[in-house]
N, C-alpha and C positions, 0 to 999 in steps of 0.2 A: 024242701028237697035237697040233700045234701048234694055235692057234687061227686062224693064218690059215689051216688047209685045211679047219676044221670048218667055217669061215666061207664057204669057196670052193666045199666041197660043197651048204650050203644053197643057195648064191647058184645052183648049177649045175642045180638041179632045182627051182630057179621055173620054169621053161617049162611042164615037165611037170607041175606040179601045176596052173600055171593051164589046161592042156587038160582034166586030169581034176575039176576040181573048182570052176574060173569065177574072175572073176577079181577079184572082194572074198576068197569065202575062202580062195585061194591068197595073196593079200598075208595075209592075217592069219596062215595056217600059216609061210609065211617070216619073217614078225616073230617071230614067237613060235621058230622054231629060230632066229633070229641072234640071239635074246634069252638063250636055255638054251647054244648054243655060245661065248659068252666067261663062261664060269664065274667067281663069285665066290668066293674062302675064304673060311670062317668062319660066325658063326652070322650077321654081317650080311647076308651072300649069300644063307642058306636063309631069312632073314625078308623079306626082297626078294622072291626066289621063291613064296614062300607069299601074300606081297599081290598081285603080279603074276596069279598064278592064282586068286586069290578075285576081281580085278577082274574079270576075266575071264570066270569063271563067273556072278558077278552082271550083266556085261550081258550076257549069252547068256540066263539066267534072266529078266530085265526084257523082252530082245527076242521073247523066247514064247510069254513072258504078256500081252503088251501088243498 
């Protein structure tokens, strides 16, 4: 599957996500989906993905605790 079709699928599902989860959470889910639709090969891509997920987890943890 090419990058363009994966991005198209993510963007096509954005309105359904907004109806299901609300605008803020839908935007976050859509951005995460777009990020992971463009896969980066190699160790650098794996490290970037790990750091991205860790940053999101840290932000969610801070928001839930605060």
